[in-house]
N, C-alpha and C positions, 0 to 999 in steps of 0.2 A: 050557732052559726059557725061554720068552718071556712076560713079564708086562707089563701095562699099568698105568700110574700116572697119575691126573689131576693136572695141575700148573697153576700160575697164569700161567706165561709160557714163553717158548721159550729160556730161559737155560741149559739143561743140568743137570748134576748138582747145582748149588747152587740150583736153582729151588725155590720153595716148593710143597709139596703142597697141592692144592686141597681145601678142606673139603667141597665138593659134587662128587659124581661126575658127575651128569647135566648140571650147569651149568658144569662146568670148561671154561675157554677152550682148554686144550691137554691132550694126552695124550702121555706118554712111553712108547714101545714099547721095552722093554729086553730084549735077549737076554743072559740071565745067563751063558751059556756063553762067548760071544765078547766080551761087554762093550759091544757096540754099542748105541747109543741113537738112535732115530728120534723126532723131535718132530712131532706132527701137530696141526693146528688142529681144534677141535670145531666143525664147520660145521652140525651137525644138532642138533635139539632132542631126538633119540632116539639118543644115541651108542652104545647097546648094539647096535643093529642094524648100524651100520657097523663096530664093533669085532669082532663075531662073524664078519665076513668076513675078518678078519686071522687069522693063525696064532698066536694067543695061547693060553696054557694057564692063565693066572692074571690076576687083577685085584687090585691092592693099593690100598685107599682108606680114608679116614676114615669115611665114611658112604655108605650106598647104600639106595635104596628097595626095598621088597619085590618089586615087579614086575621091576625090573632084575635083582635077585638071582635070581629065578625063571628068567628068560630065560637068563642066563649059566650057571646050574647045569644047565638043560635041554640046553645045548650042550656040557656037559662042562668048562666053564671054572670053575676054583676061584676063590673070592673070599676075600681076607684083609683083616682089619682092621688099619690102620696108625695109629701115633701120631707118627711122625717128622715133623719140620717141613720137611725138604728131601728131594728125590729121592735124594740120596746116603744120607741116614739110613735111608730106607725100604728101599733096596736092601740096606744092611748088616743091617737087622733081618730081612729076608727070608732072606738067606744064613745068618744065625746061628740061624734057626729060632725067632725071638722072636714072630712074628706068629700071631694066632689065626685059624683058618679060620671063615668065617661059614657058617651053614646056616639053613634055614627051620625 
């Protein structure tokens, strides 16, 4: 499974998770099977559109607006609420089943 996590910088696993999904400066695209991580810069004010073009199955974030949640769910992308401070913590929380799935 591949998930997207909004992060504050391009520093990798120890990078802080962004509190804002849409205004996050970077996104980590994490392949949970292989462990590979791709860091992409958020160059758009509507990142949901560009992220749905990628092969992601989930988004893990602290907060997300209703419209973004609607768009992602309509595309079959699951959204999970995270409270971890770093990308590493969020990945561990996801793998251990600690995250709550968001729904409308």
